[in-house]
DRENMARKE-608330 format. One record per residue: residue number from 0; residue in one letter; chain; x, y, z of N, C-alpha, C in turn. Coordinates in Angstrom, 1 decimal. Layout:
<rs>
[NUM, "A", "A", [X, Y, Z], [X, Y, Z], [X, Y, Z]],
...
</rs>
This chain:
<rs>
[0, "L", "A", [-12.4, -6.0, -12.1], [-12.2, -4.6, -11.8], [-12.5, -3.8, -13.1]],
[1, "I", "A", [-11.9, -4.3, -14.2], [-12.0, -3.5, -15.4], [-13.5, -3.5, -15.8]],
[2, "K", "A", [-14.2, -4.6, -15.7], [-15.6, -4.5, -16.0], [-16.4, -3.5, -15.2]],
[3, "K", "A", [-16.1, -3.5, -13.9], [-16.8, -2.5, -13.0], [-16.5, -1.1, -13.4]],
[4, "I", "A", [-15.2, -0.8, -13.7], [-14.8, 0.5, -14.2], [-15.5, 0.9, -15.4]],
[5, "E", "A", [-15.6, 0.0, -16.4], [-16.4, 0.3, -17.6], [-17.9, 0.4, -17.4]],
[6, "Q", "A", [-18.5, -0.4, -16.5], [-19.9, -0.3, -16.2], [-20.3, 1.0, -15.6]],
[7, "K", "A", [-19.4, 1.5, -14.7], [-19.7, 2.8, -14.1], [-19.1, 4.0, -14.8]],
[8, "N", "A", [-18.5, 3.7, -16.0], [-17.9, 4.7, -16.8], [-17.0, 5.7, -16.0]],
[9, "L", "A", [-16.2, 5.1, -15.2], [-15.2, 5.9, -14.4], [-14.1, 6.4, -15.2]],
[10, "K", "A", [-13.7, 7.6, -15.0], [-12.7, 8.2, -15.8], [-11.4, 8.6, -15.0]],
[11, "N", "A", [-11.6, 8.3, -13.6], [-10.4, 8.6, -12.7], [-9.8, 7.4, -12.2]],
[12, "V", "A", [-9.9, 6.3, -12.8], [-9.3, 5.0, -12.4], [-8.4, 4.5, -13.5]],
[13, "F", "A", [-7.2, 4.2, -13.3], [-6.3, 3.7, -14.3], [-5.6, 2.5, -13.8]],
[14, "I", "A", [-5.4, 1.5, -14.6], [-4.7, 0.3, -14.2], [-3.4, 0.3, -15.0]],
[15, "F", "A", [-2.3, 0.0, -14.2], [-1.0, -0.1, -14.7], [-0.4, -1.4, -14.2]],
[16, "D", "A", [-0.2, -2.4, -15.0], [0.2, -3.7, -14.5], [1.7, -3.9, -14.6]],
[17, "S", "A", [2.5, -3.0, -14.2], [3.9, -3.1, -14.2], [4.4, -2.5, -12.9]],
[18, "N", "A", [5.7, -2.2, -12.9], [6.3, -1.6, -11.7], [5.9, -0.1, -11.6]],
[19, "V", "A", [5.2, 0.3, -10.5], [4.7, 1.6, -10.4], [5.8, 2.7, -10.4]],
[20, "N", "A", [7.0, 2.3, -10.0], [8.1, 3.3, -10.1], [8.3, 3.8, -11.5]],
[21, "E", "A", [8.1, 2.9, -12.5], [8.3, 3.4, -13.9], [7.3, 4.5, -14.2]],
[22, "I", "A", [6.1, 4.5, -13.8], [5.2, 5.5, -14.1], [5.4, 6.8, -13.2]],
[23, "L", "A", [5.8, 6.6, -11.9], [6.0, 7.7, -11.0], [7.2, 8.5, -11.5]],
[24, "D", "A", [8.2, 7.8, -12.0], [9.4, 8.5, -12.5], [9.2, 9.4, -13.7]],
[25, "K", "A", [8.1, 9.1, -14.4], [7.7, 9.9, -15.6], [6.7, 11.0, -15.3]],
[26, "L", "A", [6.0, 10.9, -14.2], [5.0, 11.9, -13.9], [5.6, 13.3, -13.5]],
[27, "E", "A", [4.8, 14.3, -13.9], [5.1, 15.6, -13.5], [5.0, 15.7, -12.0]],
[28, "K", "A", [5.8, 16.5, -11.3], [5.7, 16.6, -9.9], [4.5, 17.5, -9.5]],
[29, "K", "A", [3.4, 16.8, -9.2], [2.2, 17.4, -8.7], [1.4, 16.4, -7.9]],
[30, "K", "A", [0.3, 16.9, -7.3], [-0.6, 16.0, -6.5], [-1.6, 15.3, -7.3]],
[31, "Y", "A", [-1.5, 14.0, -7.4], [-2.4, 13.1, -8.2], [-3.3, 12.3, -7.3]],
[32, "F", "A", [-2.9, 11.9, -6.1], [-3.6, 10.9, -5.4], [-4.2, 11.3, -4.1]],
[33, "E", "A", [-5.4, 11.0, -3.8], [-6.0, 11.2, -2.5], [-5.8, 9.9, -1.7]],
[34, "I", "A", [-5.9, 8.8, -2.3], [-5.7, 7.5, -1.7], [-4.9, 6.6, -2.5]],
[35, "V", "A", [-3.9, 5.9, -1.9], [-3.1, 4.9, -2.6], [-3.4, 3.6, -1.9]],
[36, "N", "A", [-3.9, 2.6, -2.6], [-4.1, 1.2, -2.0], [-3.0, 0.3, -2.5]],
[37, "I", "A", [-2.3, -0.3, -1.6], [-1.3, -1.3, -1.9], [-1.6, -2.5, -1.1]],
[38, "F", "A", [-2.4, -3.4, -1.8], [-2.9, -4.6, -1.1], [-2.0, -5.8, -1.5]],
[39, "F", "A", [-1.4, -6.4, -0.6], [-0.6, -7.6, -0.7], [0.4, -7.6, -1.8]],
[40, "P", "A", [1.3, -6.6, -1.7], [2.4, -6.5, -2.7], [3.3, -7.8, -2.5]],
[41, "D", "A", [4.0, -8.2, -3.6], [4.8, -9.4, -3.5], [5.8, -9.2, -2.4]],
[42, "P", "A", [5.8, -10.2, -1.4], [6.7, -10.1, -0.3], [8.2, -10.4, -0.6]],
[43, "W", "A", [8.4, -11.0, -1.8], [9.8, -11.4, -2.1], [10.5, -12.0, -0.9]],
[44, "P", "A", [10.0, -13.2, -0.4], [10.5, -13.7, 0.9], [11.9, -14.1, 1.0]],
[45, "K", "A", [12.6, -14.3, -0.1], [14.1, -14.6, 0.1], [14.9, -13.3, 0.3]],
[46, "K", "A", [15.8, -13.4, 1.2], [16.6, -12.2, 1.6], [17.3, -11.6, 0.4]],
[47, "K", "A", [17.8, -12.4, -0.5], [18.5, -11.9, -1.7], [17.5, -11.1, -2.6]],
[48, "H", "A", [16.2, -11.3, -2.4], [15.2, -10.6, -3.3], [14.6, -9.4, -2.5]],
[49, "F", "A", [15.0, -9.1, -1.3], [14.3, -8.0, -0.6], [14.4, -6.7, -1.3]],
[50, "K", "A", [15.4, -6.5, -2.1], [15.6, -5.2, -2.8], [14.5, -5.0, -3.9]],
[51, "R", "A", [13.7, -6.1, -4.2], [12.6, -6.0, -5.2], [11.3, -5.6, -4.5]],
[52, "R", "A", [11.3, -5.5, -3.2], [10.0, -5.2, -2.6], [9.6, -3.8, -2.9]],
[53, "L", "A", [8.3, -3.6, -3.1], [7.7, -2.3, -3.4], [7.8, -1.3, -2.2]],
[54, "I", "A", [7.4, -1.7, -1.0], [7.4, -0.8, 0.1], [8.8, -0.7, 0.7]],
[55, "T", "A", [9.4, 0.4, 0.4], [10.7, 0.8, 1.0], [10.6, 2.2, 1.4]],
[56, "T", "A", [11.6, 2.6, 2.2], [11.7, 4.0, 2.6], [11.7, 4.9, 1.4]],
[57, "S", "A", [12.5, 4.6, 0.4], [12.6, 5.5, -0.7], [11.3, 5.5, -1.5]],
[58, "F", "A", [10.5, 4.4, -1.6], [9.2, 4.5, -2.2], [8.3, 5.4, -1.5]],
[59, "L", "A", [8.2, 5.2, -0.1], [7.3, 6.1, 0.7], [7.7, 7.5, 0.5]],
[60, "K", "A", [9.0, 7.9, 0.4], [9.4, 9.2, 0.2], [9.0, 9.7, -1.2]],
[61, "K", "A", [9.1, 8.8, -2.2], [8.7, 9.2, -3.6], [7.2, 9.5, -3.7]],
[62, "I", "A", [6.4, 8.6, -3.2], [5.0, 8.7, -3.3], [4.4, 9.9, -2.6]],
[63, "Y", "A", [5.1, 10.3, -1.5], [4.7, 11.4, -0.7], [4.5, 12.7, -1.6]],
[64, "S", "A", [5.4, 12.9, -2.5], [5.2, 14.1, -3.3], [4.1, 14.1, -4.3]],
[65, "Y", "A", [3.5, 12.9, -4.5], [2.3, 12.8, -5.4], [1.0, 12.7, -4.7]],
[66, "L", "A", [1.0, 12.7, -3.4], [-0.2, 12.6, -2.6], [-0.8, 14.0, -2.3]],
[67, "N", "A", [-2.1, 14.1, -2.4], [-2.8, 15.3, -2.0], [-2.6, 15.6, -0.6]],
[68, "F", "A", [-2.9, 16.9, -0.2], [-2.9, 17.2, 1.2], [-3.8, 16.3, 1.9]],
[69, "D", "A", [-3.4, 15.7, 3.1], [-4.2, 14.7, 3.8], [-4.4, 13.4, 3.0]],
[70, "G", "A", [-3.5, 13.1, 2.1], [-3.6, 11.9, 1.3], [-3.3, 10.7, 2.3]],
[71, "I", "A", [-3.8, 9.5, 1.9], [-3.8, 8.3, 2.7], [-3.2, 7.2, 1.9]],
[72, "I", "A", [-2.4, 6.4, 2.5], [-1.8, 5.1, 1.9], [-2.3, 4.0, 2.8]],
[73, "Y", "A", [-3.0, 3.0, 2.1], [-3.4, 1.8, 2.8], [-2.4, 0.7, 2.3]],
[74, "I", "A", [-1.8, 0.0, 3.2], [-0.9, -1.1, 2.9], [-1.3, -2.3, 3.6]],
[75, "A", "A", [-1.6, -3.4, 2.9], [-2.0, -4.7, 3.5], [-1.0, -5.8, 3.1]],
[76, "T", "A", [-0.6, -6.6, 4.1], [0.2, -7.7, 3.9], [-0.1, -8.8, 4.9]],
[77, "D", "A", [0.3, -10.0, 4.5], [0.1, -11.2, 5.4], [1.5, -11.8, 5.6]],
[78, "S", "A", [2.5, -11.2, 5.2], [3.9, -11.7, 5.4], [4.5, -11.1, 6.6]],
[79, "E", "A", [5.0, -11.9, 7.5], [5.6, -11.5, 8.8], [6.9, -10.7, 8.5]],
[80, "T", "A", [7.7, -11.2, 7.6], [9.0, -10.5, 7.3], [8.7, -9.2, 6.6]],
[81, "Y", "A", [7.7, -9.1, 5.8], [7.4, -7.9, 5.1], [6.8, -6.9, 6.1]],
[82, "T", "A", [6.0, -7.4, 7.0], [5.5, -6.5, 8.1], [6.6, -5.8, 8.9]],
[83, "Q", "A", [7.6, -6.6, 9.2], [8.8, -6.0, 9.9], [9.5, -4.9, 9.1]],
[84, "A", "A", [9.6, -5.2, 7.8], [10.3, -4.2, 6.9], [9.4, -3.0, 6.7]],
[85, "I", "A", [8.1, -3.2, 6.7], [7.2, -2.0, 6.5], [7.2, -1.2, 7.8]],
[86, "L", "A", [7.3, -1.8, 8.9], [7.4, -1.1, 10.2], [8.6, -0.2, 10.2]],
[87, "K", "A", [9.8, -0.7, 9.7], [11.0, 0.1, 9.6], [10.8, 1.3, 8.7]],
[88, "C", "A", [10.2, 1.0, 7.6], [9.9, 2.1, 6.6], [9.0, 3.2, 7.2]],
[89, "I", "A", [8.0, 2.8, 8.0], [7.1, 3.7, 8.6], [8.0, 4.6, 9.6]],
[90, "Y", "A", [8.8, 3.9, 10.4], [9.7, 4.6, 11.3], [10.6, 5.6, 10.6]],
[91, "D", "A", [11.2, 5.2, 9.5], [12.1, 6.0, 8.7], [11.4, 7.2, 8.1]],
[92, "T", "A", [10.1, 7.2, 7.9], [9.4, 8.3, 7.3], [8.4, 8.9, 8.2]],
[93, "K", "A", [8.7, 8.8, 9.5], [7.7, 9.4, 10.5], [7.5, 10.9, 10.4]],
[94, "D", "A", [8.5, 11.6, 9.8], [8.3, 13.0, 9.6], [7.4, 13.3, 8.4]],
[95, "L", "A", [7.0, 12.3, 7.6], [6.2, 12.5, 6.4], [4.8, 12.0, 6.6]],
[96, "Y", "A", [4.7, 10.9, 7.4], [3.4, 10.3, 7.6], [3.0, 10.1, 9.1]],
[97, "C", "A", [1.7, 10.1, 9.3], [1.2, 9.7, 10.6], [0.6, 8.3, 10.4]],
[98, "W", "A", [1.1, 7.4, 11.2], [0.6, 6.0, 11.2], [-0.7, 6.0, 12.0]],
[99, "S", "A", [-1.9, 6.1, 11.3], [-3.1, 6.4, 12.0], [-3.7, 5.2, 12.8]],
[100, "N", "A", [-3.4, 4.0, 12.5], [-4.0, 2.9, 13.2], [-3.0, 2.2, 14.1]],
[101, "Q", "A", [-1.9, 2.8, 14.5], [-0.9, 2.1, 15.3], [-1.3, 1.8, 16.7]],
[102, "M", "A", [-2.3, 2.5, 17.2], [-2.6, 2.3, 18.6], [-3.7, 1.2, 18.8]],
[103, "K", "A", [-4.2, 0.7, 17.7], [-5.2, -0.4, 17.8], [-4.5, -1.7, 18.2]],
[104, "L", "A", [-5.3, -2.5, 18.9], [-4.8, -3.8, 19.3], [-4.6, -4.8, 18.2]],
[105, "H", "A", [-5.3, -4.5, 17.1], [-5.1, -5.4, 15.9], [-5.3, -4.4, 14.7]],
[106, "Y", "A", [-4.8, -4.9, 13.6], [-4.8, -4.1, 12.4], [-5.5, -4.8, 11.3]],
[107, "S", "A", [-6.7, -5.3, 11.6], [-7.4, -6.1, 10.7], [-8.0, -5.2, 9.6]],
[108, "I", "A", [-7.9, -5.7, 8.4], [-8.4, -5.0, 7.2], [-9.9, -4.8, 7.3]],
[109, "K", "A", [-10.6, -5.8, 7.8], [-12.1, -5.7, 7.9], [-12.5, -4.6, 8.9]],
[110, "D", "A", [-11.7, -4.2, 9.8], [-12.1, -3.1, 10.7], [-12.1, -1.7, 9.9]],
[111, "Y", "A", [-11.5, -1.7, 8.8], [-11.4, -0.4, 8.1], [-12.0, -0.4, 6.6]],
[112, "L", "A", [-11.8, -1.5, 5.9], [-12.2, -1.6, 4.5], [-13.0, -2.9, 4.3]],
[113, "N", "A", [-13.9, -2.8, 3.3], [-14.7, -3.9, 3.0], [-14.1, -4.5, 1.7]],
[114, "I", "A", [-12.9, -5.2, 1.8], [-12.3, -5.8, 0.6], [-12.1, -7.3, 0.9]],
[115, "E", "A", [-12.1, -8.0, -0.2], [-11.8, -9.4, -0.1], [-11.1, -9.8, -1.4]],
[116, "T", "A", [-9.8, -9.4, -1.5], [-9.0, -9.8, -2.7], [-8.7, -11.2, -2.7]],
[117, "K", "A", [-8.2, -11.7, -3.8], [-7.8, -13.1, -3.9], [-6.7, -13.4, -2.9]],
[118, "F", "A", [-5.8, -12.5, -2.7], [-4.7, -12.7, -1.8], [-5.2, -12.6, -0.3]],
[119, "Y", "A", [-6.2, -11.8, -0.1], [-6.8, -11.7, 1.3], [-7.4, -13.1, 1.6]],
[120, "K", "A", [-8.2, -13.6, 0.7], [-8.8, -14.9, 0.9], [-7.8, -16.0, 1.1]],
[121, "K", "A", [-6.8, -16.0, 0.3], [-5.7, -17.0, 0.3], [-5.0, -16.9, 1.7]],
[122, "A", "A", [-4.8, -15.8, 2.2], [-4.1, -15.6, 3.5], [-5.0, -16.2, 4.6]],
[123, "I", "A", [-6.3, -15.9, 4.6], [-7.2, -16.4, 5.6], [-7.3, -18.0, 5.5]],
[124, "I", "A", [-7.4, -18.5, 4.3], [-7.5, -20.0, 4.2], [-6.2, -20.6, 4.7]],
[125, "S", "A", [-5.1, -19.9, 4.5], [-3.8, -20.5, 5.0], [-3.5, -20.2, 6.4]],
[126, "G", "A", [-4.4, -19.5, 7.1], [-4.2, -19.3, 8.5], [-3.3, -18.1, 8.9]],
[127, "R", "A", [-3.0, -17.3, 7.9], [-2.2, -16.1, 8.1], [-3.2, -14.9, 8.3]],
[128, "K", "A", [-2.8, -14.0, 9.2], [-3.6, -12.8, 9.5], [-3.1, -11.6, 8.7]],
[129, "P", "A", [-3.9, -11.1, 7.8], [-3.5, -9.9, 7.1], [-3.5, -8.7, 8.0]],
[130, "I", "A", [-2.5, -7.9, 7.8], [-2.4, -6.7, 8.6], [-2.5, -5.5, 7.7]],
[131, "L", "A", [-3.2, -4.4, 8.2], [-3.4, -3.2, 7.5], [-2.6, -2.1, 8.2]],
[132, "F", "A", [-1.9, -1.3, 7.4], [-1.2, -0.1, 7.9], [-1.9, 1.1, 7.1]],
[133, "I", "A", [-2.3, 2.1, 7.9], [-2.9, 3.3, 7.3], [-1.9, 4.5, 7.6]],
[134, "L", "A", [-1.4, 5.0, 6.5], [-0.5, 6.2, 6.7], [-1.2, 7.4, 6.1]],
[135, "K", "A", [-1.2, 8.5, 6.9], [-1.7, 9.7, 6.5], [-0.6, 10.7, 6.3]],
[136, "K", "A", [-0.7, 11.4, 5.2], [0.3, 12.4, 4.9], [0.3, 13.6, 5.9]],
[137, "I", "A", [1.4, 14.0, 6.4], [1.5, 15.1, 7.3], [1.7, 16.4, 6.6]],
</rs>
């Protein structure tokens, strides 16, 4: 990714390899993002670690204030327990976001995006079906 960013001389892509909440808490309250991609966040599968998950109701509320009008969040996971938690978060923030692909019979990433991350490939090889949620800011 870094090589592609440098090759194309992109100035609007930044990589932050730590907890995104650290940077969000320091940002000025304004609209920064048109699209937020969250692909295969750590599912923290043990119940005692659920509090470490990135996708929470409070995170979706926080990121809302940084999204442009009509901003979009793409969330992909292959974890069944995380999927259930994400569904609850979507329900809890239904006044903020429209879940735009909820009426589809499947939520395959390939139907919407042409990505094949390491974690996407790992899920497919392991027989898990990655699910994509698309949330549009209301």
